[in-house]
Structures are given as C-alpha cells and as structure tokens.
TORKOL-4160 file (C-alpha; in steps of 0.2 Angstrom, whole numbers, padded with zeros to 4 digits, m for minus):
284
<pt num="1" X="0098" Y="0046" Z="0028"/>
<pt num="2" X="0104" Y="0032" Z="0039"/>
<pt num="3" X="0097" Y="0014" Z="0040"/>
<pt num="4" X="0091" Y="0010" Z="0058"/>
<pt num="5" X="0092" Y="m0007" Z="0064"/>
<pt num="6" X="0077" Y="m0018" Z="0063"/>
<pt num="7" X="0068" Y="m0019" Z="0079"/>
<pt num="8" X="0055" Y="m0030" Z="0087"/>
<pt num="9" X="0042" Y="m0017" Z="0092"/>
<pt num="10" X="0038" Y="0000" Z="0098"/>
<pt num="11" X="0046" Y="m0002" Z="0115"/>
<pt num="12" X="0063" Y="m0006" Z="0107"/>
<pt num="13" X="0063" Y="0009" Z="0096"/>
<pt num="14" X="0073" Y="0024" Z="0100"/>
<pt num="15" X="0070" Y="0042" Z="0093"/>
<pt num="16" X="0077" Y="0045" Z="0076"/>
<pt num="17" X="0080" Y="0061" Z="0066"/>
<pt num="18" X="0069" Y="0067" Z="0052"/>
<pt num="19" X="0072" Y="0059" Z="0035"/>
<pt num="20" X="0079" Y="0044" Z="0044"/>
<pt num="21" X="0074" Y="0027" Z="0038"/>
<pt num="22" X="0067" Y="0015" Z="0051"/>
<pt num="23" X="0061" Y="m0003" Z="0050"/>
<pt num="24" X="0048" Y="m0009" Z="0062"/>
<pt num="25" X="0043" Y="m0027" Z="0064"/>
<pt num="26" X="0024" Y="m0031" Z="0064"/>
<pt num="27" X="0022" Y="m0049" Z="0063"/>
<pt num="28" X="0021" Y="m0059" Z="0080"/>
<pt num="29" X="0019" Y="m0075" Z="0070"/>
<pt num="30" X="0029" Y="m0075" Z="0054"/>
<pt num="31" X="0025" Y="m0088" Z="0041"/>
<pt num="32" X="0037" Y="m0102" Z="0041"/>
<pt num="33" X="0047" Y="m0101" Z="0025"/>
<pt num="34" X="0061" Y="m0111" Z="0018"/>
<pt num="35" X="0067" Y="m0097" Z="0007"/>
<pt num="36" X="0075" Y="m0081" Z="0013"/>
<pt num="37" X="0068" Y="m0064" Z="0010"/>
<pt num="38" X="0076" Y="m0058" Z="m0006"/>
<pt num="39" X="0079" Y="m0040" Z="m0013"/>
<pt num="40" X="0084" Y="m0040" Z="m0031"/>
<pt num="41" X="0083" Y="m0030" Z="m0048"/>
<pt num="42" X="0078" Y="m0037" Z="m0064"/>
<pt num="43" X="0064" Y="m0037" Z="m0077"/>
<pt num="44" X="0051" Y="m0030" Z="m0064"/>
<pt num="45" X="0063" Y="m0017" Z="m0057"/>
<pt num="46" X="0069" Y="m0018" Z="m0039"/>
<pt num="47" X="0058" Y="m0030" Z="m0030"/>
<pt num="48" X="0057" Y="m0039" Z="m0013"/>
<pt num="49" X="0050" Y="m0057" Z="m0012"/>
<pt num="50" X="0048" Y="m0071" Z="0000"/>
<pt num="51" X="0042" Y="m0059" Z="0014"/>
<pt num="52" X="0037" Y="m0070" Z="0029"/>
<pt num="53" X="0039" Y="m0057" Z="0042"/>
<pt num="54" X="0029" Y="m0041" Z="0040"/>
<pt num="55" X="0038" Y="m0024" Z="0042"/>
<pt num="56" X="0035" Y="m0006" Z="0041"/>
<pt num="57" X="0049" Y="0006" Z="0035"/>
<pt num="58" X="0047" Y="0024" Z="0040"/>
<pt num="59" X="0051" Y="0039" Z="0029"/>
<pt num="60" X="0050" Y="0056" Z="0037"/>
<pt num="61" X="0049" Y="0073" Z="0028"/>
<pt num="62" X="0063" Y="0085" Z="0031"/>
<pt num="63" X="0063" Y="0093" Z="0048"/>
<pt num="64" X="0050" Y="0107" Z="0049"/>
<pt num="65" X="0040" Y="0101" Z="0034"/>
<pt num="66" X="0029" Y="0087" Z="0042"/>
<pt num="67" X="0011" Y="0092" Z="0041"/>
<pt num="68" X="0004" Y="0079" Z="0053"/>
<pt num="69" X="m0003" Y="0067" Z="0039"/>
<pt num="70" X="0003" Y="0049" Z="0037"/>
<pt num="71" X="0001" Y="0037" Z="0023"/>
<pt num="72" X="0005" Y="0018" Z="0024"/>
<pt num="73" X="0010" Y="0012" Z="0007"/>
<pt num="74" X="0007" Y="m0006" Z="0001"/>
<pt num="75" X="0016" Y="m0010" Z="m0015"/>
<pt num="76" X="0009" Y="m0023" Z="m0027"/>
<pt num="77" X="0016" Y="m0038" Z="m0036"/>
<pt num="78" X="0003" Y="m0052" Z="m0037"/>
<pt num="79" X="0007" Y="m0058" Z="m0019"/>
<pt num="80" X="0023" Y="m0066" Z="m0027"/>
<pt num="81" X="0034" Y="m0050" Z="m0025"/>
<pt num="82" X="0033" Y="m0032" Z="m0019"/>
<pt num="83" X="0037" Y="m0018" Z="m0032"/>
<pt num="84" X="0047" Y="m0011" Z="m0018"/>
<pt num="85" X="0055" Y="0004" Z="m0027"/>
<pt num="86" X="0042" Y="0009" Z="m0040"/>
<pt num="87" X="0026" Y="0007" Z="m0029"/>
<pt num="88" X="0035" Y="0009" Z="m0012"/>
<pt num="89" X="0050" Y="0019" Z="m0009"/>
<pt num="90" X="0048" Y="0031" Z="m0023"/>
<pt num="91" X="0030" Y="0034" Z="m0017"/>
<pt num="92" X="0036" Y="0037" Z="0001"/>
<pt num="93" X="0049" Y="0050" Z="m0005"/>
<pt num="94" X="0036" Y="0059" Z="m0016"/>
<pt num="95" X="0024" Y="0059" Z="m0001"/>
<pt num="96" X="0038" Y="0067" Z="0010"/>
<pt num="97" X="0039" Y="0081" Z="m0003"/>
<pt num="98" X="0021" Y="0085" Z="0001"/>
<pt num="99" X="0025" Y="0085" Z="0020"/>
<pt num="100" X="0017" Y="0068" Z="0023"/>
<pt num="101" X="0026" Y="0055" Z="0034"/>
<pt num="102" X="0026" Y="0039" Z="0024"/>
<pt num="103" X="0028" Y="0020" Z="0029"/>
<pt num="104" X="0031" Y="0007" Z="0017"/>
<pt num="105" X="0023" Y="m0010" Z="0021"/>
<pt num="106" X="0031" Y="m0026" Z="0017"/>
<pt num="107" X="0016" Y="m0038" Z="0020"/>
<pt num="108" X="0017" Y="m0057" Z="0019"/>
<pt num="109" X="0018" Y="m0065" Z="0002"/>
<pt num="110" X="0018" Y="m0082" Z="m0006"/>
<pt num="111" X="0034" Y="m0091" Z="m0006"/>
<pt num="112" X="0043" Y="m0091" Z="m0023"/>
<pt num="113" X="0059" Y="m0098" Z="m0031"/>
<pt num="114" X="0070" Y="m0092" Z="m0045"/>
<pt num="115" X="0057" Y="m0097" Z="m0058"/>
<pt num="116" X="0044" Y="m0085" Z="m0050"/>
<pt num="117" X="0042" Y="m0074" Z="m0065"/>
<pt num="118" X="0035" Y="m0089" Z="m0075"/>
<pt num="119" X="0024" Y="m0094" Z="m0061"/>
<pt num="120" X="0018" Y="m0077" Z="m0058"/>
<pt num="121" X="0014" Y="m0074" Z="m0077"/>
<pt num="122" X="0004" Y="m0091" Z="m0077"/>
<pt num="123" X="m0006" Y="m0085" Z="m0063"/>
<pt num="124" X="m0009" Y="m0067" Z="m0071"/>
<pt num="125" X="m0016" Y="m0076" Z="m0086"/>
<pt num="126" X="m0029" Y="m0085" Z="m0075"/>
<pt num="127" X="m0034" Y="m0074" Z="m0061"/>
<pt num="128" X="m0046" Y="m0087" Z="m0054"/>
<pt num="129" X="m0031" Y="m0098" Z="m0050"/>
<pt num="130" X="m0022" Y="m0084" Z="m0042"/>
<pt num="131" X="m0037" Y="m0080" Z="m0031"/>
<pt num="132" X="m0037" Y="m0098" Z="m0025"/>
<pt num="133" X="m0018" Y="m0098" Z="m0022"/>
<pt num="134" X="m0019" Y="m0082" Z="m0012"/>
<pt num="135" X="m0034" Y="m0086" Z="m0002"/>
<pt num="136" X="m0024" Y="m0094" Z="0013"/>
<pt num="137" X="m0013" Y="m0079" Z="0013"/>
<pt num="138" X="m0028" Y="m0067" Z="0014"/>
<pt num="139" X="m0030" Y="m0066" Z="0033"/>
<pt num="140" X="m0012" Y="m0064" Z="0036"/>
<pt num="141" X="m0010" Y="m0050" Z="0023"/>
<pt num="142" X="m0026" Y="m0042" Z="0031"/>
<pt num="143" X="m0018" Y="m0043" Z="0048"/>
<pt num="144" X="m0002" Y="m0035" Z="0042"/>
<pt num="145" X="m0013" Y="m0020" Z="0035"/>
<pt num="146" X="m0022" Y="m0019" Z="0051"/>
<pt num="147" X="m0007" Y="m0020" Z="0062"/>
<pt num="148" X="0002" Y="m0007" Z="0051"/>
<pt num="149" X="m0013" Y="0006" Z="0054"/>
<pt num="150" X="m0014" Y="0002" Z="0072"/>
<pt num="151" X="0005" Y="0004" Z="0075"/>
<pt num="152" X="0006" Y="0020" Z="0066"/>
<pt num="153" X="m0009" Y="0028" Z="0075"/>
<pt num="154" X="m0002" Y="0021" Z="0092"/>
<pt num="155" X="0015" Y="0029" Z="0089"/>
<pt num="156" X="0008" Y="0045" Z="0080"/>
<pt num="157" X="0016" Y="0057" Z="0093"/>
<pt num="158" X="0034" Y="0052" Z="0091"/>
<pt num="159" X="0032" Y="0055" Z="0072"/>
<pt num="160" X="0022" Y="0071" Z="0074"/>
<pt num="161" X="0007" Y="0063" Z="0066"/>
<pt num="162" X="m0011" Y="0067" Z="0070"/>
<pt num="163" X="m0019" Y="0050" Z="0075"/>
<pt num="164" X="m0035" Y="0055" Z="0065"/>
<pt num="165" X="m0025" Y="0057" Z="0049"/>
<pt num="166" X="m0018" Y="0040" Z="0046"/>
<pt num="167" X="m0021" Y="0034" Z="0028"/>
<pt num="168" X="m0018" Y="0017" Z="0019"/>
<pt num="169" X="m0013" Y="0017" Z="0001"/>
<pt num="170" X="m0011" Y="0001" Z="m0010"/>
<pt num="171" X="m0006" Y="m0003" Z="m0028"/>
<pt num="172" X="m0013" Y="m0018" Z="m0037"/>
<pt num="173" X="m0011" Y="m0033" Z="m0024"/>
<pt num="174" X="m0007" Y="m0019" Z="m0011"/>
<pt num="175" X="m0024" Y="m0012" Z="m0016"/>
<pt num="176" X="m0032" Y="m0028" Z="m0011"/>
<pt num="177" X="m0023" Y="m0028" Z="0006"/>
<pt num="178" X="m0030" Y="m0010" Z="0008"/>
<pt num="179" X="m0048" Y="m0015" Z="0004"/>
<pt num="180" X="m0047" Y="m0031" Z="0015"/>
<pt num="181" X="m0041" Y="m0020" Z="0029"/>
<pt num="182" X="m0055" Y="m0007" Z="0026"/>
<pt num="183" X="m0069" Y="m0020" Z="0025"/>
<pt num="184" X="m0062" Y="m0029" Z="0041"/>
<pt num="185" X="m0069" Y="m0013" Z="0049"/>
<pt num="186" X="m0060" Y="m0014" Z="0066"/>
<pt num="187" X="m0059" Y="0003" Z="0075"/>
<pt num="188" X="m0041" Y="0002" Z="0080"/>
<pt num="189" X="m0035" Y="m0002" Z="0063"/>
<pt num="190" X="m0048" Y="0007" Z="0052"/>
<pt num="191" X="m0038" Y="0020" Z="0041"/>
<pt num="192" X="m0045" Y="0038" Z="0041"/>
<pt num="193" X="m0043" Y="0039" Z="0022"/>
<pt num="194" X="m0039" Y="0026" Z="0009"/>
<pt num="195" X="m0031" Y="0026" Z="m0008"/>
<pt num="196" X="m0031" Y="0012" Z="m0021"/>
<pt num="197" X="m0021" Y="0013" Z="m0037"/>
<pt num="198" X="m0026" Y="0000" Z="m0049"/>
<pt num="199" X="m0032" Y="m0012" Z="m0035"/>
<pt num="200" X="m0034" Y="m0030" Z="m0040"/>
<pt num="201" X="m0041" Y="m0047" Z="m0034"/>
<pt num="202" X="m0056" Y="m0038" Z="m0025"/>
<pt num="203" X="m0070" Y="m0049" Z="m0019"/>
<pt num="204" X="m0086" Y="m0051" Z="m0030"/>
<pt num="205" X="m0096" Y="m0042" Z="m0017"/>
<pt num="206" X="m0087" Y="m0027" Z="m0008"/>
<pt num="207" X="m0095" Y="m0024" Z="0009"/>
<pt num="208" X="m0093" Y="m0006" Z="0012"/>
<pt num="209" X="m0092" Y="m0003" Z="0031"/>
<pt num="210" X="m0101" Y="0009" Z="0041"/>
<pt num="211" X="m0091" Y="0025" Z="0044"/>
<pt num="212" X="m0081" Y="0021" Z="0028"/>
<pt num="213" X="m0067" Y="0033" Z="0026"/>
<pt num="214" X="m0065" Y="0044" Z="0010"/>
<pt num="215" X="m0058" Y="0034" Z="m0004"/>
<pt num="216" X="m0047" Y="0039" Z="m0019"/>
<pt num="217" X="m0045" Y="0027" Z="m0034"/>
<pt num="218" X="m0035" Y="0028" Z="m0050"/>
<pt num="219" X="m0033" Y="0017" Z="m0065"/>
<pt num="220" X="m0030" Y="0016" Z="m0083"/>
<pt num="221" X="m0043" Y="0011" Z="m0095"/>
<pt num="222" X="m0032" Y="m0001" Z="m0104"/>
<pt num="223" X="m0027" Y="m0010" Z="m0088"/>
<pt num="224" X="m0035" Y="m0027" Z="m0092"/>
<pt num="225" X="m0031" Y="m0034" Z="m0074"/>
<pt num="226" X="m0038" Y="m0020" Z="m0063"/>
<pt num="227" X="m0048" Y="m0007" Z="m0072"/>
<pt num="228" X="m0065" Y="m0016" Z="m0069"/>
<pt num="229" X="m0061" Y="m0019" Z="m0051"/>
<pt num="230" X="m0056" Y="m0001" Z="m0049"/>
<pt num="231" X="m0072" Y="0006" Z="m0056"/>
<pt num="232" X="m0082" Y="m0007" Z="m0046"/>
<pt num="233" X="m0073" Y="m0002" Z="m0030"/>
<pt num="234" X="m0077" Y="0017" Z="m0032"/>
<pt num="235" X="m0095" Y="0013" Z="m0037"/>
<pt num="236" X="m0098" Y="0002" Z="m0021"/>
<pt num="237" X="m0091" Y="0015" Z="m0010"/>
<pt num="238" X="m0103" Y="0028" Z="m0017"/>
<pt num="239" X="m0118" Y="0016" Z="m0016"/>
<pt num="240" X="m0113" Y="0013" Z="0002"/>
<pt num="241" X="m0115" Y="0031" Z="0005"/>
<pt num="242" X="m0096" Y="0034" Z="0007"/>
<pt num="243" X="m0085" Y="0047" Z="m0001"/>
<pt num="244" X="m0077" Y="0041" Z="m0017"/>
<pt num="245" X="m0067" Y="0049" Z="m0030"/>
<pt num="246" X="m0060" Y="0040" Z="m0046"/>
<pt num="247" X="m0049" Y="0046" Z="m0059"/>
<pt num="248" X="m0046" Y="0036" Z="m0075"/>
<pt num="249" X="m0034" Y="0038" Z="m0089"/>
<pt num="250" X="m0035" Y="0033" Z="m0107"/>
<pt num="251" X="m0019" Y="0023" Z="m0106"/>
<pt num="252" X="m0005" Y="0018" Z="m0095"/>
<pt num="253" X="m0008" Y="m0001" Z="m0092"/>
<pt num="254" X="m0005" Y="m0010" Z="m0076"/>
<pt num="255" X="0009" Y="m0006" Z="m0064"/>
<pt num="256" X="0014" Y="0011" Z="m0069"/>
<pt num="257" X="0018" Y="0017" Z="m0051"/>
<pt num="258" X="0029" Y="0032" Z="m0050"/>
<pt num="259" X="0038" Y="0028" Z="m0066"/>
<pt num="260" X="0035" Y="0040" Z="m0080"/>
<pt num="261" X="0030" Y="0033" Z="m0097"/>
<pt num="262" X="0024" Y="0047" Z="m0107"/>
<pt num="263" X="0006" Y="0040" Z="m0106"/>
<pt num="264" X="m0009" Y="0048" Z="m0098"/>
<pt num="265" X="m0008" Y="0039" Z="m0082"/>
<pt num="266" X="0008" Y="0050" Z="m0078"/>
<pt num="267" X="m0004" Y="0063" Z="m0071"/>
<pt num="268" X="m0011" Y="0052" Z="m0057"/>
<pt num="269" X="0001" Y="0059" Z="m0044"/>
<pt num="270" X="m0005" Y="0077" Z="m0047"/>
<pt num="271" X="m0023" Y="0071" Z="m0046"/>
<pt num="272" X="m0020" Y="0062" Z="m0030"/>
<pt num="273" X="m0011" Y="0077" Z="m0022"/>
<pt num="274" X="m0026" Y="0088" Z="m0027"/>
<pt num="275" X="m0038" Y="0076" Z="m0019"/>
<pt num="276" X="m0027" Y="0076" Z="m0003"/>
<pt num="277" X="m0028" Y="0095" Z="m0003"/>
<pt num="278" X="m0047" Y="0094" Z="m0005"/>
<pt num="279" X="m0048" Y="0083" Z="0010"/>
<pt num="280" X="m0037" Y="0094" Z="0021"/>
<pt num="281" X="m0023" Y="0082" Z="0022"/>
<pt num="282" X="m0009" Y="0092" Z="0014"/>
<pt num="283" X="m0007" Y="0111" Z="0012"/>
<pt num="284" X="m0010" Y="0121" Z="m0004"/>
C-alpha cells in the first residue's frame, strides 16, 4: 500500500489503485487550534488527537474483491481522541476482507494537551460534564459525518461503490456522531444503513427519522458507559417503525473494538458480518 498525499477535495484527487490509502479533506472551516494534530501510541493504543480539520482515509479491497458496499468508520475516544487503530484502521482492513470499501473518518475533536488522559478520565466519571463540554462541538462533528456520507456517495463510481449502499459505522463517541448524522435526516447525507458499536452520549430523546435506514447495534452488558444507551437506541429505532438488530454480550466492557480479549464480545464481528449478509450488503 502507498500513502497518497492529502488533497483538498474531489477535484484534486487522482485515481489510485485498489488497496491504496487515500486521505480526503472534508472540512471547509477547520476549528482554530493552537495544538497540532498528534498521532501517538500509549495506554490507549495508537490514537489521534487534536483533530481540527476532518478527513476521510480510504481503504479499498484487493482488486476484483470489491462488492459495491461502502462503510464509513468513525472511531471513538470521548471526543478527546480517536482510537484510530483499534476502532478505525483495523476495522477498515477487516471490512476489506468482506469486499467492503472502507473510509476511516477523523471528525473534529476537543483540543487537548499532554495531560489529556487525566482530563478524559475525569469527564468519563461524570458524563453530564462531558455532554456539556462536547455540546459546542456537536454541530461540527455532525457536519463531518454528513459530509463524509455525501462525499462517498458523490464519488461512488470511482471506487466501484453503489451509491445506495453507503453505510455509517461508529464506536462509542463515533456512535454518537453516527446517531447525530442519522437524526439530522438530510437526504444527501443520510446513510443507507448504520452500525453503532457501544454508542455513547446519546440524547435523552432519540428522534427516529422517517425512512430511517436499518440499524445494527452491539454492546457488552458490563459496559457501564454505553450499554444503556445501546439498548435505548435499538428500542427507539423499533418503536419508530425502523429495522433494528441488537446483539449483546455478557462481558467485554467498553472499547473492545477489534482487539481480542477472550471475552464474549469477541464475537461481535461475526454477528455484524451475518447481519450485513442478511441485508444483502456482503456475499455469503
């Protein structure tokens, strides 16, 4: 694989071979930031923080294996960081193995310093304060989700994607971005299907849009941060007359992503693949 230089938009992008990585800038109005975007590896694995300019990074299946389905993947990280490897890049590569063209979304985040782990942990112990801190960011992150869906659909042909098979998938805070994008309910940026893995920070009332796309939700029962929101989201979708599937696991906690832990939640990828097959999104 080769890294293709960051470009400003669709008109500046040249065709790239299958399996290449390609970064597409989405934000026309990046958040002013005093801190530079950082990619680092530490206690949370490989992460990215201080994202002020949203981008998509494309991951294409091997040549001849693409099946016309696309999934935009929004990693989590409490809006302080993005778990870019465990809930982003590794997910994209797994999706490629199913023949799905994947796009990892780096949506805009809160600005953080070197002490961000302590700051984030304080917020995680008081989700009400985290909601308050994130609220000014919500319209920006929602716009990033909307632009991501609209961009992939607009550029579907060059990736061999069917424009009516563009999905949005989010983990934790990325699940919130997914739900915000869905409930904004704008035709050009409405995904054709959605996947929420232990979504958090959901609104008290989830306004299920008309023509809501089918939804897959997964969470562990011992996840004190997002299990209740996960169940509530799936129930709201069904109450709203939309298609909803939820799988829950006895253990696995929060933030398991693609990392295998020997716990029940390790089975979520198989359940999601089965759901996608049932929706006609991947082959048998």
